[in-house]
PyMOL CGO cylinders between C-alpha atoms (Angstrom):
from pymol import cmd
from pymol.cgo import CYLINDER

trace = [
    CYLINDER, -0.03, 0.02, -0.15, 0.90, 3.67, 0.21, 0.3, 1, 1, 1, 1, 1, 1,
    CYLINDER, 0.90, 3.67, 0.21, 0.02, 5.23, 3.35, 0.3, 1, 1, 1, 1, 1, 1,
    CYLINDER, 0.02, 5.23, 3.35, 2.15, 8.32, 3.63, 0.3, 1, 1, 1, 1, 1, 1,
    CYLINDER, 2.15, 8.32, 3.63, 4.35, 10.55, 1.24, 0.3, 1, 1, 1, 1, 1, 1,
    CYLINDER, 4.35, 10.55, 1.24, 5.66, 13.97, 0.62, 0.3, 1, 1, 1, 1, 1, 1,
    CYLINDER, 5.66, 13.97, 0.62, 5.59, 16.65, -1.78, 0.3, 1, 1, 1, 1, 1, 1,
    CYLINDER, 5.59, 16.65, -1.78, 7.64, 19.81, -1.39, 0.3, 1, 1, 1, 1, 1, 1,
    CYLINDER, 7.64, 19.81, -1.39, 8.68, 20.97, -5.00, 0.3, 1, 1, 1, 1, 1, 1,
    CYLINDER, 8.68, 20.97, -5.00, 7.86, 24.62, -5.57, 0.3, 1, 1, 1, 1, 1, 1,
    CYLINDER, 7.86, 24.62, -5.57, 5.07, 25.49, -7.78, 0.3, 1, 1, 1, 1, 1, 1,
    CYLINDER, 5.07, 25.49, -7.78, 7.07, 26.77, -10.78, 0.3, 1, 1, 1, 1, 1, 1,
    CYLINDER, 7.07, 26.77, -10.78, 8.77, 23.23, -10.84, 0.3, 1, 1, 1, 1, 1, 1,
    CYLINDER, 8.77, 23.23, -10.84, 5.37, 21.56, -10.80, 0.3, 1, 1, 1, 1, 1, 1,
    CYLINDER, 5.37, 21.56, -10.80, 4.01, 23.67, -13.56, 0.3, 1, 1, 1, 1, 1, 1,
    CYLINDER, 4.01, 23.67, -13.56, 7.18, 22.84, -15.73, 0.3, 1, 1, 1, 1, 1, 1,
    CYLINDER, 7.18, 22.84, -15.73, 7.15, 19.24, -14.90, 0.3, 1, 1, 1, 1, 1, 1,
    CYLINDER, 7.15, 19.24, -14.90, 3.39, 18.72, -15.66, 0.3, 1, 1, 1, 1, 1, 1,
    CYLINDER, 3.39, 18.72, -15.66, 3.14, 20.98, -18.47, 0.3, 1, 1, 1, 1, 1, 1,
    CYLINDER, 3.14, 20.98, -18.47, 0.44, 23.19, -16.42, 0.3, 1, 1, 1, 1, 1, 1,
    CYLINDER, 0.44, 23.19, -16.42, -0.57, 26.93, -16.72, 0.3, 1, 1, 1, 1, 1, 1,
    CYLINDER, -0.57, 26.93, -16.72, -0.28, 28.90, -13.61, 0.3, 1, 1, 1, 1, 1, 1,
    CYLINDER, -0.28, 28.90, -13.61, -3.32, 28.06, -11.41, 0.3, 1, 1, 1, 1, 1, 1,
    CYLINDER, -3.32, 28.06, -11.41, -4.10, 31.47, -9.98, 0.3, 1, 1, 1, 1, 1, 1,
    CYLINDER, -4.10, 31.47, -9.98, -4.87, 31.50, -6.43, 0.3, 1, 1, 1, 1, 1, 1,
    CYLINDER, -4.87, 31.50, -6.43, -4.45, 27.88, -5.74, 0.3, 1, 1, 1, 1, 1, 1,
    CYLINDER, -4.45, 27.88, -5.74, -1.99, 27.80, -2.66, 0.3, 1, 1, 1, 1, 1, 1,
    CYLINDER, -1.99, 27.80, -2.66, 0.85, 25.43, -2.74, 0.3, 1, 1, 1, 1, 1, 1,
    CYLINDER, 0.85, 25.43, -2.74, 2.52, 24.45, 0.41, 0.3, 1, 1, 1, 1, 1, 1,
    CYLINDER, 2.52, 24.45, 0.41, 5.26, 21.87, 1.00, 0.3, 1, 1, 1, 1, 1, 1,
    CYLINDER, 5.26, 21.87, 1.00, 4.19, 18.85, 3.17, 0.3, 1, 1, 1, 1, 1, 1,
    CYLINDER, 4.19, 18.85, 3.17, 6.84, 16.22, 4.39, 0.3, 1, 1, 1, 1, 1, 1,
    CYLINDER, 6.84, 16.22, 4.39, 4.38, 13.85, 5.99, 0.3, 1, 1, 1, 1, 1, 1,
    CYLINDER, 4.38, 13.85, 5.99, 1.24, 13.65, 3.86, 0.3, 1, 1, 1, 1, 1, 1,
    CYLINDER, 1.24, 13.65, 3.86, -1.39, 11.44, 5.71, 0.3, 1, 1, 1, 1, 1, 1,
    CYLINDER, -1.39, 11.44, 5.71, -4.74, 10.04, 4.85, 0.3, 1, 1, 1, 1, 1, 1,
    CYLINDER, -4.74, 10.04, 4.85, -7.68, 12.60, 5.12, 0.3, 1, 1, 1, 1, 1, 1,
    CYLINDER, -7.68, 12.60, 5.12, -5.19, 15.41, 4.14, 0.3, 1, 1, 1, 1, 1, 1,
    CYLINDER, -5.19, 15.41, 4.14, -5.19, 17.62, 1.02, 0.3, 1, 1, 1, 1, 1, 1,
    CYLINDER, -5.19, 17.62, 1.02, -3.07, 16.48, -1.91, 0.3, 1, 1, 1, 1, 1, 1,
    CYLINDER, -3.07, 16.48, -1.91, -2.19, 18.37, -5.06, 0.3, 1, 1, 1, 1, 1, 1,
    CYLINDER, -2.19, 18.37, -5.06, -3.02, 16.33, -8.41, 0.3, 1, 1, 1, 1, 1, 1,
    CYLINDER, -3.02, 16.33, -8.41, -3.29, 16.95, -12.27, 0.3, 1, 1, 1, 1, 1, 1,
    CYLINDER, -3.29, 16.95, -12.27, -6.58, 16.34, -13.92, 0.3, 1, 1, 1, 1, 1, 1,
    CYLINDER, -6.58, 16.34, -13.92, -7.25, 16.90, -17.80, 0.3, 1, 1, 1, 1, 1, 1,
    CYLINDER, -7.25, 16.90, -17.80, -10.32, 17.50, -20.03, 0.3, 1, 1, 1, 1, 1, 1,
    CYLINDER, -10.32, 17.50, -20.03, -10.96, 19.05, -23.36, 0.3, 1, 1, 1, 1, 1, 1,
    CYLINDER, -10.96, 19.05, -23.36, -9.49, 22.52, -22.49, 0.3, 1, 1, 1, 1, 1, 1,
    CYLINDER, -9.49, 22.52, -22.49, -6.14, 21.05, -21.30, 0.3, 1, 1, 1, 1, 1, 1,
    CYLINDER, -6.14, 21.05, -21.30, -4.39, 20.08, -18.01, 0.3, 1, 1, 1, 1, 1, 1,
    CYLINDER, -4.39, 20.08, -18.01, -5.38, 21.51, -14.67, 0.3, 1, 1, 1, 1, 1, 1,
    CYLINDER, -5.38, 21.51, -14.67, -3.85, 21.61, -11.02, 0.3, 1, 1, 1, 1, 1, 1,
    CYLINDER, -3.85, 21.61, -11.02, -6.55, 20.56, -8.43, 0.3, 1, 1, 1, 1, 1, 1,
    CYLINDER, -6.55, 20.56, -8.43, -6.59, 19.79, -4.92, 0.3, 1, 1, 1, 1, 1, 1,
    CYLINDER, -6.59, 19.79, -4.92, -8.43, 16.71, -3.55, 0.3, 1, 1, 1, 1, 1, 1,
    CYLINDER, -8.43, 16.71, -3.55, -8.66, 15.05, -0.05, 0.3, 1, 1, 1, 1, 1, 1,
    CYLINDER, -8.66, 15.05, -0.05, -6.71, 11.86, 0.29, 0.3, 1, 1, 1, 1, 1, 1,
    CYLINDER, -6.71, 11.86, 0.29, -9.17, 8.90, 0.46, 0.3, 1, 1, 1, 1, 1, 1,
    CYLINDER, -9.17, 8.90, 0.46, -11.91, 8.43, -1.98, 0.3, 1, 1, 1, 1, 1, 1,
    CYLINDER, -11.91, 8.43, -1.98, -15.51, 8.70, -1.17, 0.3, 1, 1, 1, 1, 1, 1,
    CYLINDER, -15.51, 8.70, -1.17, -17.60, 6.81, -3.78, 0.3, 1, 1, 1, 1, 1, 1,
    CYLINDER, -17.60, 6.81, -3.78, -20.60, 8.79, -5.15, 0.3, 1, 1, 1, 1, 1, 1,
    CYLINDER, -20.60, 8.79, -5.15, -22.91, 6.46, -3.54, 0.3, 1, 1, 1, 1, 1, 1,
    CYLINDER, -22.91, 6.46, -3.54, -21.48, 6.65, -0.01, 0.3, 1, 1, 1, 1, 1, 1,
    CYLINDER, -21.48, 6.65, -0.01, -23.75, 7.67, 2.67, 0.3, 1, 1, 1, 1, 1, 1,
    CYLINDER, -23.75, 7.67, 2.67, -20.98, 8.88, 5.01, 0.3, 1, 1, 1, 1, 1, 1,
    CYLINDER, -20.98, 8.88, 5.01, -17.60, 10.43, 4.42, 0.3, 1, 1, 1, 1, 1, 1,
    CYLINDER, -17.60, 10.43, 4.42, -15.95, 8.22, 6.85, 0.3, 1, 1, 1, 1, 1, 1,
    CYLINDER, -15.95, 8.22, 6.85, -15.41, 5.54, 4.23, 0.3, 1, 1, 1, 1, 1, 1,
    CYLINDER, -15.41, 5.54, 4.23, -12.77, 7.67, 2.53, 0.3, 1, 1, 1, 1, 1, 1,
    CYLINDER, -12.77, 7.67, 2.53, -10.29, 6.40, 5.20, 0.3, 1, 1, 1, 1, 1, 1,
    CYLINDER, -10.29, 6.40, 5.20, -10.59, 3.07, 4.11, 0.3, 1, 1, 1, 1, 1, 1,
    CYLINDER, -10.59, 3.07, 4.11, -10.14, 3.97, 0.41, 0.3, 1, 1, 1, 1, 1, 1,
    CYLINDER, -10.14, 3.97, 0.41, -6.73, 5.74, 0.28, 0.3, 1, 1, 1, 1, 1, 1,
    CYLINDER, -6.73, 5.74, 0.28, -5.47, 3.02, -2.04, 0.3, 1, 1, 1, 1, 1, 1,
    CYLINDER, -5.47, 3.02, -2.04, -6.82, 0.98, -4.86, 0.3, 1, 1, 1, 1, 1, 1,
    CYLINDER, -6.82, 0.98, -4.86, -5.46, -2.09, -6.33, 0.3, 1, 1, 1, 1, 1, 1,
    CYLINDER, -5.46, -2.09, -6.33, -4.43, -1.46, -10.07, 0.3, 1, 1, 1, 1, 1, 1,
    CYLINDER, -4.43, -1.46, -10.07, -5.13, -5.09, -11.06, 0.3, 1, 1, 1, 1, 1, 1,
    CYLINDER, -5.13, -5.09, -11.06, -8.76, -4.90, -9.87, 0.3, 1, 1, 1, 1, 1, 1,
    CYLINDER, -8.76, -4.90, -9.87, -9.72, -1.12, -9.66, 0.3, 1, 1, 1, 1, 1, 1,
    CYLINDER, -9.72, -1.12, -9.66, -11.68, -1.20, -13.04, 0.3, 1, 1, 1, 1, 1, 1,
    CYLINDER, -11.68, -1.20, -13.04, -14.02, -3.85, -11.76, 0.3, 1, 1, 1, 1, 1, 1,
    CYLINDER, -14.02, -3.85, -11.76, -14.74, -2.70, -8.22, 0.3, 1, 1, 1, 1, 1, 1,
    CYLINDER, -14.74, -2.70, -8.22, -17.86, -0.97, -7.57, 0.3, 1, 1, 1, 1, 1, 1,
    CYLINDER, -17.86, -0.97, -7.57, -16.08, 1.91, -5.47, 0.3, 1, 1, 1, 1, 1, 1,
    CYLINDER, -16.08, 1.91, -5.47, -13.46, 2.56, -8.19, 0.3, 1, 1, 1, 1, 1, 1,
    CYLINDER, -13.46, 2.56, -8.19, -14.93, 1.34, -11.70, 0.3, 1, 1, 1, 1, 1, 1,
    CYLINDER, -14.93, 1.34, -11.70, -16.45, 4.52, -12.62, 0.3, 1, 1, 1, 1, 1, 1,
    CYLINDER, -16.45, 4.52, -12.62, -13.67, 6.93, -11.64, 0.3, 1, 1, 1, 1, 1, 1,
    CYLINDER, -13.67, 6.93, -11.64, -11.31, 4.39, -13.52, 0.3, 1, 1, 1, 1, 1, 1,
    CYLINDER, -11.31, 4.39, -13.52, -13.29, 5.26, -16.61, 0.3, 1, 1, 1, 1, 1, 1,
    CYLINDER, -13.29, 5.26, -16.61, -13.89, 8.92, -16.16, 0.3, 1, 1, 1, 1, 1, 1,
    CYLINDER, -13.89, 8.92, -16.16, -11.65, 10.46, -13.54, 0.3, 1, 1, 1, 1, 1, 1,
    CYLINDER, -11.65, 10.46, -13.54, -8.27, 9.58, -13.62, 0.3, 1, 1, 1, 1, 1, 1,
    CYLINDER, -8.27, 9.58, -13.62, -5.58, 11.95, -12.13, 0.3, 1, 1, 1, 1, 1, 1,
    CYLINDER, -5.58, 11.95, -12.13, -1.84, 12.30, -11.49, 0.3, 1, 1, 1, 1, 1, 1,
    CYLINDER, -1.84, 12.30, -11.49, -1.23, 12.81, -7.88, 0.3, 1, 1, 1, 1, 1, 1,
    CYLINDER, -1.23, 12.81, -7.88, 1.73, 14.79, -7.31, 0.3, 1, 1, 1, 1, 1, 1,
    CYLINDER, 1.73, 14.79, -7.31, 4.64, 13.83, -5.05, 0.3, 1, 1, 1, 1, 1, 1,
    CYLINDER, 4.64, 13.83, -5.05, 8.47, 14.00, -4.50, 0.3, 1, 1, 1, 1, 1, 1,
    CYLINDER, 8.47, 14.00, -4.50, 8.45, 10.65, -2.92, 0.3, 1, 1, 1, 1, 1, 1,
    CYLINDER, 8.45, 10.65, -2.92, 6.78, 8.21, -0.28, 0.3, 1, 1, 1, 1, 1, 1,
    CYLINDER, 6.78, 8.21, -0.28, 7.45, 6.34, 2.91, 0.3, 1, 1, 1, 1, 1, 1,
    CYLINDER, 7.45, 6.34, 2.91, 7.16, 2.71, 3.74, 0.3, 1, 1, 1, 1, 1, 1,
    CYLINDER, 7.16, 2.71, 3.74, 7.63, 0.49, 6.72, 0.3, 1, 1, 1, 1, 1, 1,
    CYLINDER, 7.63, 0.49, 6.72, 9.68, -2.74, 6.71, 0.3, 1, 1, 1, 1, 1, 1,
    CYLINDER, 9.68, -2.74, 6.71, 8.34, -5.20, 9.35, 0.3, 1, 1, 1, 1, 1, 1,
    CYLINDER, 8.34, -5.20, 9.35, 10.67, -7.55, 11.01, 0.3, 1, 1, 1, 1, 1, 1,
    CYLINDER, 10.67, -7.55, 11.01, 9.15, -9.49, 13.97, 0.3, 1, 1, 1, 1, 1, 1,
    CYLINDER, 9.15, -9.49, 13.97, 7.45, -6.73, 16.10, 0.3, 1, 1, 1, 1, 1, 1,
    CYLINDER, 7.45, -6.73, 16.10, 9.63, -3.94, 14.69, 0.3, 1, 1, 1, 1, 1, 1,
    CYLINDER, 9.63, -3.94, 14.69, 8.62, -1.52, 11.79, 0.3, 1, 1, 1, 1, 1, 1,
    CYLINDER, 8.62, -1.52, 11.79, 11.47, 0.43, 10.16, 0.3, 1, 1, 1, 1, 1, 1,
    CYLINDER, 11.47, 0.43, 10.16, 10.64, 3.41, 8.11, 0.3, 1, 1, 1, 1, 1, 1,
    CYLINDER, 10.64, 3.41, 8.11, 12.22, 4.19, 4.64, 0.3, 1, 1, 1, 1, 1, 1,
    CYLINDER, 12.22, 4.19, 4.64, 12.04, 6.95, 2.23, 0.3, 1, 1, 1, 1, 1, 1,
    CYLINDER, 12.04, 6.95, 2.23, 11.76, 6.34, -1.69, 0.3, 1, 1, 1, 1, 1, 1,
    CYLINDER, 11.76, 6.34, -1.69, 12.15, 8.86, -4.40, 0.3, 1, 1, 1, 1, 1, 1,
    CYLINDER, 12.15, 8.86, -4.40, 13.30, 9.12, -8.02, 0.3, 1, 1, 1, 1, 1, 1,
    CYLINDER, 13.30, 9.12, -8.02, 16.89, 8.95, -8.54, 0.3, 1, 1, 1, 1, 1, 1,
    CYLINDER, 16.89, 8.95, -8.54, 16.90, 12.15, -10.65, 0.3, 1, 1, 1, 1, 1, 1,
    CYLINDER, 16.90, 12.15, -10.65, 14.91, 14.00, -7.62, 0.3, 1, 1, 1, 1, 1, 1,
    CYLINDER, 14.91, 14.00, -7.62, 12.20, 15.22, -9.95, 0.3, 1, 1, 1, 1, 1, 1,
    CYLINDER, 12.20, 15.22, -9.95, 8.52, 15.35, -8.71, 0.3, 1, 1, 1, 1, 1, 1,
    CYLINDER, 8.52, 15.35, -8.71, 6.29, 12.56, -10.29, 0.3, 1, 1, 1, 1, 1, 1,
    CYLINDER, 6.29, 12.56, -10.29, 2.69, 11.60, -10.57, 0.3, 1, 1, 1, 1, 1, 1,
    CYLINDER, 2.69, 11.60, -10.57, 1.13, 8.65, -8.78, 0.3, 1, 1, 1, 1, 1, 1,
    CYLINDER, 1.13, 8.65, -8.78, -1.68, 6.97, -10.79, 0.3, 1, 1, 1, 1, 1, 1,
    CYLINDER, -1.68, 6.97, -10.79, -4.72, 8.25, -8.98, 0.3, 1, 1, 1, 1, 1, 1,
    CYLINDER, -4.72, 8.25, -8.98, -8.62, 8.44, -9.39, 0.3, 1, 1, 1, 1, 1, 1,
    CYLINDER, -8.62, 8.44, -9.39, -10.95, 10.83, -8.02, 0.3, 1, 1, 1, 1, 1, 1,
    CYLINDER, -10.95, 10.83, -8.02, -14.69, 11.59, -7.09, 0.3, 1, 1, 1, 1, 1, 1,
    CYLINDER, -14.69, 11.59, -7.09, -16.72, 14.37, -6.22, 0.3, 1, 1, 1, 1, 1, 1,
    CYLINDER, -16.72, 14.37, -6.22, -19.22, 13.16, -3.47, 0.3, 1, 1, 1, 1, 1, 1,
    CYLINDER, -19.22, 13.16, -3.47, -22.33, 15.21, -2.34, 0.3, 1, 1, 1, 1, 1, 1,
    CYLINDER, -22.33, 15.21, -2.34, -23.06, 14.82, 1.44, 0.3, 1, 1, 1, 1, 1, 1,
    CYLINDER, -23.06, 14.82, 1.44, -26.71, 14.69, 2.54, 0.3, 1, 1, 1, 1, 1, 1,
    CYLINDER, -26.71, 14.69, 2.54, -26.16, 18.17, 3.92, 0.3, 1, 1, 1, 1, 1, 1,
    CYLINDER, -26.16, 18.17, 3.92, -25.12, 19.32, 0.46, 0.3, 1, 1, 1, 1, 1, 1,
    CYLINDER, -25.12, 19.32, 0.46, -21.47, 19.52, 1.04, 0.3, 1, 1, 1, 1, 1, 1,
    CYLINDER, -21.47, 19.52, 1.04, -19.45, 18.58, -1.93, 0.3, 1, 1, 1, 1, 1, 1,
    CYLINDER, -19.45, 18.58, -1.93, -16.08, 16.91, -1.30, 0.3, 1, 1, 1, 1, 1, 1,
    CYLINDER, -16.08, 16.91, -1.30, -13.31, 16.07, -3.97, 0.3, 1, 1, 1, 1, 1, 1,
    CYLINDER, -13.31, 16.07, -3.97, -11.48, 13.07, -3.05, 0.3, 1, 1, 1, 1, 1, 1,
    CYLINDER, -11.48, 13.07, -3.05, -8.90, 10.71, -4.53, 0.3, 1, 1, 1, 1, 1, 1,
    CYLINDER, -8.90, 10.71, -4.53, -7.25, 7.39, -4.29, 0.3, 1, 1, 1, 1, 1, 1,
    CYLINDER, -7.25, 7.39, -4.29, -3.51, 6.05, -5.10, 0.3, 1, 1, 1, 1, 1, 1,
    CYLINDER, -3.51, 6.05, -5.10, -3.28, 3.01, -7.44, 0.3, 1, 1, 1, 1, 1, 1,
    CYLINDER, -3.28, 3.01, -7.44, -0.88, 0.28, -5.99, 0.3, 1, 1, 1, 1, 1, 1,
    CYLINDER, -0.88, 0.28, -5.99, 0.65, -2.59, -7.82, 0.3, 1, 1, 1, 1, 1, 1,
    CYLINDER, 0.65, -2.59, -7.82, 3.36, -5.55, -7.20, 0.3, 1, 1, 1, 1, 1, 1,
    CYLINDER, 3.36, -5.55, -7.20, 6.77, -4.03, -6.02, 0.3, 1, 1, 1, 1, 1, 1,
    CYLINDER, 6.77, -4.03, -6.02, 9.83, -3.76, -8.11, 0.3, 1, 1, 1, 1, 1, 1,
    CYLINDER, 9.83, -3.76, -8.11, 13.00, -5.20, -6.78, 0.3, 1, 1, 1, 1, 1, 1,
    CYLINDER, 13.00, -5.20, -6.78, 14.03, -2.28, -4.61, 0.3, 1, 1, 1, 1, 1, 1,
    CYLINDER, 14.03, -2.28, -4.61, 10.66, -2.00, -2.73, 0.3, 1, 1, 1, 1, 1, 1,
    CYLINDER, 10.66, -2.00, -2.73, 10.09, -5.60, -2.31, 0.3, 1, 1, 1, 1, 1, 1,
    CYLINDER, 10.09, -5.60, -2.31, 12.85, -5.85, 0.06, 0.3, 1, 1, 1, 1, 1, 1,
    CYLINDER, 12.85, -5.85, 0.06, 10.45, -3.51, 2.43, 0.3, 1, 1, 1, 1, 1, 1,
    CYLINDER, 10.45, -3.51, 2.43, 7.05, -4.22, 1.34, 0.3, 1, 1, 1, 1, 1, 1,
    CYLINDER, 7.05, -4.22, 1.34, 4.85, -6.17, -0.93, 0.3, 1, 1, 1, 1, 1, 1,
    CYLINDER, 4.85, -6.17, -0.93, 2.96, -3.46, -2.70, 0.3, 1, 1, 1, 1, 1, 1,
    CYLINDER, 2.96, -3.46, -2.70, 4.15, -0.09, -4.31, 0.3, 1, 1, 1, 1, 1, 1,
    CYLINDER, 4.15, -0.09, -4.31, 2.22, 2.88, -5.43, 0.3, 1, 1, 1, 1, 1, 1,
    CYLINDER, 2.22, 2.88, -5.43, 2.09, 3.15, -9.31, 0.3, 1, 1, 1, 1, 1, 1,
    CYLINDER, 2.09, 3.15, -9.31, 4.48, 5.71, -10.33, 0.3, 1, 1, 1, 1, 1, 1,
    CYLINDER, 4.48, 5.71, -10.33, 3.52, 6.87, -14.04, 0.3, 1, 1, 1, 1, 1, 1,
    CYLINDER, 3.52, 6.87, -14.04, 6.80, 7.40, -16.26, 0.3, 1, 1, 1, 1, 1, 1,
    CYLINDER, 6.80, 7.40, -16.26, 6.40, 10.58, -18.31, 0.3, 1, 1, 1, 1, 1, 1,
    CYLINDER, 6.40, 10.58, -18.31, 5.55, 8.67, -21.54, 0.3, 1, 1, 1, 1, 1, 1,
    CYLINDER, 5.55, 8.67, -21.54, 2.58, 7.14, -19.74, 0.3, 1, 1, 1, 1, 1, 1,
    CYLINDER, 2.58, 7.14, -19.74, 1.10, 10.22, -18.27, 0.3, 1, 1, 1, 1, 1, 1,
    CYLINDER, 1.10, 10.22, -18.27, -0.82, 11.57, -21.28, 0.3, 1, 1, 1, 1, 1, 1,
    CYLINDER, -0.82, 11.57, -21.28, -2.51, 8.36, -21.77, 0.3, 1, 1, 1, 1, 1, 1,
    CYLINDER, -2.51, 8.36, -21.77, -3.61, 8.02, -18.13, 0.3, 1, 1, 1, 1, 1, 1,
    CYLINDER, -3.61, 8.02, -18.13, -5.16, 11.42, -18.45, 0.3, 1, 1, 1, 1, 1, 1,
    CYLINDER, -5.16, 11.42, -18.45, -6.80, 10.75, -21.88, 0.3, 1, 1, 1, 1, 1, 1,
    CYLINDER, -6.80, 10.75, -21.88, -10.50, 11.09, -21.25, 0.3, 1, 1, 1, 1, 1, 1,
    CYLINDER, -10.50, 11.09, -21.25, -11.01, 9.09, -24.70, 0.3, 1, 1, 1, 1, 1, 1,
    CYLINDER, -11.01, 9.09, -24.70, -9.30, 6.05, -23.28, 0.3, 1, 1, 1, 1, 1, 1,
    CYLINDER, -9.30, 6.05, -23.28, -11.68, 4.00, -21.30, 0.3, 1, 1, 1, 1, 1, 1,
    CYLINDER, -11.68, 4.00, -21.30, -10.98, 0.44, -21.95, 0.3, 1, 1, 1, 1, 1, 1,
    CYLINDER, -10.98, 0.44, -21.95, -9.44, -1.42, -19.10, 0.3, 1, 1, 1, 1, 1, 1,
    CYLINDER, -9.44, -1.42, -19.10, -7.33, -3.53, -21.54, 0.3, 1, 1, 1, 1, 1, 1,
    CYLINDER, -7.33, -3.53, -21.54, -5.76, 0.01, -22.84, 0.3, 1, 1, 1, 1, 1, 1,
    CYLINDER, -5.76, 0.01, -22.84, -5.25, 1.16, -19.39, 0.3, 1, 1, 1, 1, 1, 1,
    CYLINDER, -5.25, 1.16, -19.39, -3.83, -1.82, -17.40, 0.3, 1, 1, 1, 1, 1, 1,
    CYLINDER, -3.83, -1.82, -17.40, -0.47, -1.88, -19.16, 0.3, 1, 1, 1, 1, 1, 1,
    CYLINDER, -0.47, -1.88, -19.16, 0.30, 1.57, -17.98, 0.3, 1, 1, 1, 1, 1, 1,
    CYLINDER, 0.30, 1.57, -17.98, 0.04, 0.30, -14.22, 0.3, 1, 1, 1, 1, 1, 1,
    CYLINDER, 0.04, 0.30, -14.22, 3.29, -1.43, -14.04, 0.3, 1, 1, 1, 1, 1, 1,
    CYLINDER, 3.29, -1.43, -14.04, 5.86, -1.09, -11.09, 0.3, 1, 1, 1, 1, 1, 1,
    CYLINDER, 5.86, -1.09, -11.09, 8.53, 1.59, -11.97, 0.3, 1, 1, 1, 1, 1, 1,
    CYLINDER, 8.53, 1.59, -11.97, 11.74, 0.37, -12.90, 0.3, 1, 1, 1, 1, 1, 1,
    CYLINDER, 11.74, 0.37, -12.90, 13.81, 0.03, -9.71, 0.3, 1, 1, 1, 1, 1, 1,
    CYLINDER, 13.81, 0.03, -9.71, 17.06, 1.33, -11.50, 0.3, 1, 1, 1, 1, 1, 1,
    CYLINDER, 17.06, 1.33, -11.50, 15.36, 5.03, -11.50, 0.3, 1, 1, 1, 1, 1, 1,
    CYLINDER, 15.36, 5.03, -11.50, 14.67, 4.83, -7.75, 0.3, 1, 1, 1, 1, 1, 1,
    CYLINDER, 14.67, 4.83, -7.75, 16.55, 5.18, -4.43, 0.3, 1, 1, 1, 1, 1, 1,
    CYLINDER, 16.55, 5.18, -4.43, 15.66, 4.56, -0.92, 0.3, 1, 1, 1, 1, 1, 1,
    CYLINDER, 15.66, 4.56, -0.92, 17.15, 4.94, 2.67, 0.3, 1, 1, 1, 1, 1, 1,
    CYLINDER, 17.15, 4.94, 2.67, 16.28, 4.48, 6.18, 0.3, 1, 1, 1, 1, 1, 1,
    CYLINDER, 16.28, 4.48, 6.18, 14.99, 7.34, 8.20, 0.3, 1, 1, 1, 1, 1, 1,
    CYLINDER, 14.99, 7.34, 8.20, 13.96, 8.08, 11.63, 0.3, 1, 1, 1, 1, 1, 1,
    CYLINDER, 13.96, 8.08, 11.63, 10.66, 6.84, 13.32, 0.3, 1, 1, 1, 1, 1, 1,
    CYLINDER, 10.66, 6.84, 13.32, 9.65, 10.37, 13.70, 0.3, 1, 1, 1, 1, 1, 1,
    CYLINDER, 9.65, 10.37, 13.70, 7.70, 9.97, 10.41, 0.3, 1, 1, 1, 1, 1, 1,
    CYLINDER, 7.70, 9.97, 10.41, 5.47, 7.37, 12.17, 0.3, 1, 1, 1, 1, 1, 1,
    CYLINDER, 5.47, 7.37, 12.17, 3.58, 10.59, 13.83, 0.3, 1, 1, 1, 1, 1, 1,
    CYLINDER, 3.58, 10.59, 13.83, 1.72, 12.50, 11.21, 0.3, 1, 1, 1, 1, 1, 1,
    CYLINDER, 1.72, 12.50, 11.21, 2.02, 15.67, 13.32, 0.3, 1, 1, 1, 1, 1, 1,
    CYLINDER, 2.02, 15.67, 13.32, 5.71, 15.54, 12.62, 0.3, 1, 1, 1, 1, 1, 1,
    CYLINDER, 5.71, 15.54, 12.62, 6.09, 17.49, 9.29, 0.3, 1, 1, 1, 1, 1, 1,
    CYLINDER, 6.09, 17.49, 9.29, 9.42, 19.05, 8.73, 0.3, 1, 1, 1, 1, 1, 1,
    CYLINDER, 9.42, 19.05, 8.73, 12.38, 18.33, 6.03, 0.3, 1, 1, 1, 1, 1, 1,
    CYLINDER, 12.38, 18.33, 6.03, 14.40, 16.62, 8.78, 0.3, 1, 1, 1, 1, 1, 1,
    CYLINDER, 14.40, 16.62, 8.78, 12.07, 13.54, 8.31, 0.3, 1, 1, 1, 1, 1, 1,
    CYLINDER, 12.07, 13.54, 8.31, 14.04, 12.79, 5.06, 0.3, 1, 1, 1, 1, 1, 1,
    CYLINDER, 14.04, 12.79, 5.06, 17.37, 12.60, 6.92, 0.3, 1, 1, 1, 1, 1, 1,
    CYLINDER, 17.37, 12.60, 6.92, 19.26, 9.37, 6.48, 0.3, 1, 1, 1, 1, 1, 1,
    CYLINDER, 19.26, 9.37, 6.48, 19.52, 7.47, 9.79, 0.3, 1, 1, 1, 1, 1, 1,
    CYLINDER, 19.52, 7.47, 9.79, 23.07, 7.65, 10.97, 0.3, 1, 1, 1, 1, 1, 1,
    CYLINDER, 23.07, 7.65, 10.97, 23.71, 10.66, 8.59, 0.3, 1, 1, 1, 1, 1, 1,
]
cmd.load_cgo(trace, "trace")
C-alpha cells in the first residue's frame, strides 16, 4: 500500500514538470508527511487542457452515505480497480496524477517496523496514478477526494513491502489522463511497477510515524 508520502517541490517546478498553466490563487505548501484525510495536489485533464487541482486523500464513492469511508479508500489495487464498485466509474472517467516527490514505507521484522523513504534517483517530482470523485453529502457539502493505485513491488521496494504505488513514467502520463481512453485493456498496461533502477531509498527516523511531525528533517538518512 501507500499510506504516507511527501511533496515539497515549488509551484514553478510542478508547473514545468507537468506542463501546467499558472493555477492563479491555488496555494501550494510543502508537506513532508502527507497522511490520509489530508489535502493533496493532483493533475486532471479535460477538453481544455491540464489543470492543477486539490483533493482530499481517501476516495469517497458517489454512492456513499458517510464520508468516513474515505479513510478505507486511500489505495486501490491496480489489478482490480476497473471492476470494483468503489472505483470502476472513476477508473473510466476520473483519472489523475497525484503529485509527489517521494513516499514512505515500513519494513516489518518481527514486532519492529523500520521506516524508509523512496524517491526518484533524478529527484524530480512525479505523478502517482490516481482516481478521483466528487461526493455530495446529505447536507449539501461537496467533497473532492482521491485514491492512489498500487501494484506489485519492484526489486527495490520488495525488500521492504509487498506493494508499491503506481508511479507513472512521463511517457504514460498523457494516456492515463486521456478521457477518450476508457477500455481497461488499454489502461492496465500503464499500471506497472516503475523500474527500480530509477529509484533510491534510505532508512529514516521513526519520527515519520507521527503525522503531526512534518518537517524536512524527516528525510534525513538515519545515521547521517
